N, C-alpha and C positions, 0 to 999 in steps of 0.2 A: 576228424572234428568236421562239422556242419558248416556248412558259407554263411557270412553275417552278412547282410546288406551292406555296401560300402558306407552312404549315410547314417547309419548305426554306429557305426565305427570311429570314422572320426566326428559323427558330434553329440558322440557319449565316449570320446575317449580324455584321456589323463588332461585333469587342468580342469572339466567341465561336473563334473562326479559332485561334490560336496556343493555347488550351486544347485544343481538339477534335485540334490536333497532337499538343501534347504527349500525352494521356493514350489515343488509340486504338491498336488495338494493329497489327503490323505485320502481314507478310503469311508464312508459313513457307516453310523451304527447298524441300520438296516439294512446294510448290501451285508457286513459282519456278521451279523445275525440269520443272513440267508444260507450264506455258504456253510456255517455252520449247521445247518438244520439239514443242510443238502449233505453233510459228509454223515451225519449219528442218522441220518436214511440206514445206510449202511454199512458205518461201522456206532452199531448204538453204544451208549454207554455203561449198558452193562446187556449180559449173554456170555459171548462165547469167548467176548475180545476183554470182557472186566476185568480193570488192574492193565491194560497193557496199552499207556499213550499212543494216538497217533502218530501214525508216520507220515511225512507229505514231502514231495518233491516240488519246489517251484525251480523251474525254467524259466529265463529270464527276470530274473530278482532281483535286476539294478541292485539300486541302493540298499534295500531290503524294508521299502516305506510299508509295504502290505506286511512284509515277512515278519518286522518288528510290530507289527496291528496281531497278531498272531498270536507270537508265542508272549508280548505284554502290553496288553491294550491298552490303554490310559483309565483311568479312574474318573467315573459316571462327577459331572460339576456337581455342585449339592444346590442346589435351586427343583421343586416342585417338579415333576413331570420327566424330569433327567431321563430320558435312556443311558444305557450303560455299555458299552461293548460286551462280547459272550468269552466267557472264559473257555480258552480252547485245550481241550487235552492231547496235546502235543508231548509224541517220547524223542520225536525226529524229526528237524528238518533241515532239506539241502535246500539250498538256491543253486541250481545251472543255468552261469553267466559267462559269454563269451568274451566282455572286456573284463581286461587285468582292474583297471580303474574303478567301473563296477564293486568288484568284487571287495577290490581296499575299501571303500567306501561301506560297502556290507559291514565287512570287520570294522570299522569303527564305530561303523552305529553298534553294533551291538556290546561294542568294548564301553560307549557309552551306558548303555543298560544295563551290564555288568556290574559297573559302579552307581549308580543310580538306584536301579533295583535288584539288586543279585539274586533273592529268593524269584524272581521271576525264572528265571537261569535254570536252578539248583534242579538236578536231573535230568536236564534237559540238555539234547545234542541237537547244536545248531551249527551249521559253515555253511560257506560257498564254496564250489569247484569250478573248473571252465568245464564248458560243453555250449549245446545248440540244441535246439528242437528237436535236434532229433541224434540225438548225442546223451547218454544218462551217463556212460562208462564208468563217471568217475565218482558217480555216488558213490559204490563201493566202499571211497575210500571211510563214508560214514557209518558204516555197516548197511547201508539196505541194496538190497538183489533182488534179481524178479521174479527168486524164488520164493523168495516170503509176499514181496509185492508191497506194495501201500495202499494206505488208507484213502489216499487220494492227490492228484496231478493239481497245482492250481497255479493258473498264468496271467498276470496283473499287469494292465498299460504295455505288453508285449506281443502278442499271439499274429497283430498284423503282419510284422515282420519275417515270419518263418518263410520262408524259402522252396519250402516242398514240402508240402500237410501231410502226403501221400507216406512221405519217410516216417514226419512227428507223428504221426499219427500213430504210428504204425510203435517207431520207438515207445510212446507214450505205452498204449494199450499193453506192451510187454510187462508194462509193472503194474497194471492195475488187475487185480482181480475181479468176478465177476460182480455184474453192479456198483462198480465201487467209479466214483464218478473225476471227470477232466473240466474242471471250471476256471471259465477263462473270464475277466473279468478286466473292465472299462470306463474309467471314469472322462465323460463328454462336456465341455463348455456348455453353456445351452443356446439353443438361438432364440431364446424370448429373455428377457426384455430384448425389445427392437436394436439398441445400441449395442448389443453382444452379438446381436448376429451381424451388425457393422463391425466387432471385433476381428469375428471371423471371419469374413469375405473381404477383410485387410489382409491376414497376413496367411491364409492358406495358400493364393497365387506364388507365396515362397516355396514352398512343399518340396520342390525338384521332382517332384514327378513319384514321391515314394508315397507306398504303400498303406496312407496314412486310415487312420478303422475307421473315420466317417465315410471312406471313399465304400467302402466293404466286397474290398475284392479278399479279406477274408472267406469269406463265404462259399469262396472255392471247394472249401475243405467239405462239403454237403457234395460234392458230383464225386469226389475220390471212392476210387476202389476200398478203401481202408476203413473210412465213415461206414459205408454201406454193410459192408462183414463184420468189423471187429466192434460197434455203437449201436446203441438203439435211438431213436430218435429225440433228436436237441427241446432243451427248454428254454426258455428266454424267459426273462426276467427283469426290469425297470423298474429305476427309481428316482426321485426328482429329490435333490438337496440344494443347500445354498451354503457358504462362507463369508467372512464378512473381511472385507480385501483392502487394503489401500490401493493407490494409485500407483505407486513407483515398485509395491507388492507382486502386485500385475505384472507392471511391463517387467521384472523381473524372471515371473512367473512361464511370461509368454515367449522368455526370450532365451527359456529352460528347455524347450522342442527342439529337437535335434536337428535340424534344419535351419535355425537361426543361431545357432551356436557362433564364434564367433571359427570357428570352421567352415563355414562356410556362407557368414552375413557379416561383411565390416566395414570402415569406411563408413560413404557417403549411402550406402545401401541401407543398413544398419541406422544411421538416423534419420532419413528420409520415413522407415517403419514406422520409429518410433516415434517422430512429433503426431503423423499418423495416427496409431494410435493413442496419443496423449490427448489429441483431440476430440477423440475420438470422445474417451474415458469422461475429458474436465467439461464437455457439452450435454455428457447424457444424464438425464432425472431419475437420480438418483435413487433406493431407497436405502435412507442415511440410518447404519448401527449407532455411531456416534461421529455424531457430521464435525465434532471438535477435533477429532484427534483422523478426520479425513477417513472414514472408514464405513464402506456401502457393503451392500449385500448382493453376491457373485452367485449366479447358479450354476449347477451342473448336471447331468444327467449321469449315474452309473448302471451300465447292460451288464448280468452277468448272464450265459449261455454256459449249457451243462449240457456234455455228452457222458452217457454212462456207459462202462463197458458191457456188451452183449456178456451170455454165458457160455 
């Protein structure tokens, strides 16, 4: 079993996972559309693979926020020019997750799907196994092997926690046929407008020195022997989007971050930070979506990094 960062272990431990799943943001339509295109380049819907659904490994799958979008995307809203999520031709999706609490939340999420939209799971194999970025051995429980390979490895909002890029990239590459992608995706609160920058500057000092995405420490992966030996040059893609949110929802979302959960921030420290955040939010010049209900616009950026397996 691979090492897992202690703040991730404690911050995403038992009792935090349903809160995480409820308040963390989803991923925008345009990002899922990009992921669909990236997989289709190496696993087209016609040709040699026709009739066979895609096989996906999702390390760091957490509670399954991205997983559920891949398997059962929401229907487009009935309004002019509404963009709909793409339909992924997936036969098998296996999350690889070190946290038992996260795996249990993943399971509960798909149990809800089986009740609300049973047809979306028909003929598909979906599950989560114990493992880490450099340890996929348990995916065999769901019929995935290195010999047959997978159509893509997708890591959402998690790769920055990887403790050993060399080992992880070699494990990932061992499941990817030539030209098939490793896809990394992150949501990040925007630094604009200025009040959102103030929000980030208020909570980021509490991060306990953890390797958060915005610090860019994960880019050390591009200096590894494994990257240079096993993968083609990276591709990067970015999109901007926004959600409607209330002050209380935003506070809950911010405090779902690993280093701001009760495992790491309680009592006077939490009260002080929450007071500072609420002061920034209440004093901001919001773009209101529904002022009566207190719903304002909150801006995000989503970044995608793609590494394709060398032949």
